[in-house]
N, C-alpha and C positions, 0 to 999 in steps of 0.2 A: 504494500500500500504506500502511496506517495504522500508525503507531508505537504500541506498547503504552502505555497510560496508567499513571501511577504510582498506586498505592493510597495514599490519604491517611494511613491509620493506620500502614502498615508502611513506606512509602517505597520499596517494591520495585517492579520493573517488572511483576511478575506480578499479574494481576487475580484476585480471589477471588470466588467465587459464594456467595451466601447459601444455607444449607441450608434445608430445608423449614421449620424452626422460626425462620428469620431470621438464624441465625448462620453465619458462613463456616467451612468446613472445609478442612483442609490437603489432603485427597485431592481435593476438587473444584478447589482452586487448581491442583494439579499437573495434573489432567485438562485444565483450561482452558489452561494453559501449553503442554501437549503438543498440544492441538488448534490453538492459535494457531501453534505452530511447524510443524505439519503443513500448515496452510493456507498459511503463508509458503513452505514448501518446494514445495508444489504450484504456487503462483503462480510461483516461480522456475523450476521445471521447464517450465511452460508458456511462460514468457518465453524461456527458452533454446531451446526447440523452435521458437518463432516466429523467433528470430534465426538459427537454423540454416537454416530454410526460406528466409528472406530472403537469407541468404548464398549458398545454392545458386542462387537465382533471379538474383542479381547476377552470379555466376560464369558462368551460362549467357548472360546478356546481354553480358557482357564478351567471351566467346568469339565470340558472333555479331558484335559490332562489330569485333573483330579480324579476323575472316574478311572482313567487308565492306570494311574498310580495305585489307587485302591485295589483294582483288579490284580495288579502285579504283586501287591502285598499279600492279598488273599492266596494267590497261586504259590507264593513263596512259603507261606505258613502251611498250606496243604502239602507241598512237596517235603518240607521239613518233617511234618508228622508222618508221612509215608516212609521216609528214610529212617526215622527213629523206630518205626514198627519193623522195618526190614532188618535193621541192626539187632533189635531185640530178638527177632526170629532166628537170625544167624547165631547169636550168642547161645540160644537154647539148643541149637544143633551141635555146637562145639562142646558143650558140657557132657562129660561122660555119664552115660545112663547106668544106673545101678540095676543089676539083675534081679 
């Protein structure tokens, strides 16, 4: 976004447009200022909407990764339990059986 340039004669931030006869009018200056503000507001609204969209997308991605992480933790716990059962079973096979 560009910053408004200062008018050399007035030192104000508002730009003035020359009238048809070459002189600047106060009404046109106000119209230009309002138009510039409207353009900035429209740009700000568009930027805010894009940020909201990006935020929703990131929230969805975060939720997906959290679900995947939980699934991986569950699988890890299940695998650990199965390995412990297998090791216990192997230990029972190693112990000598009394007649």
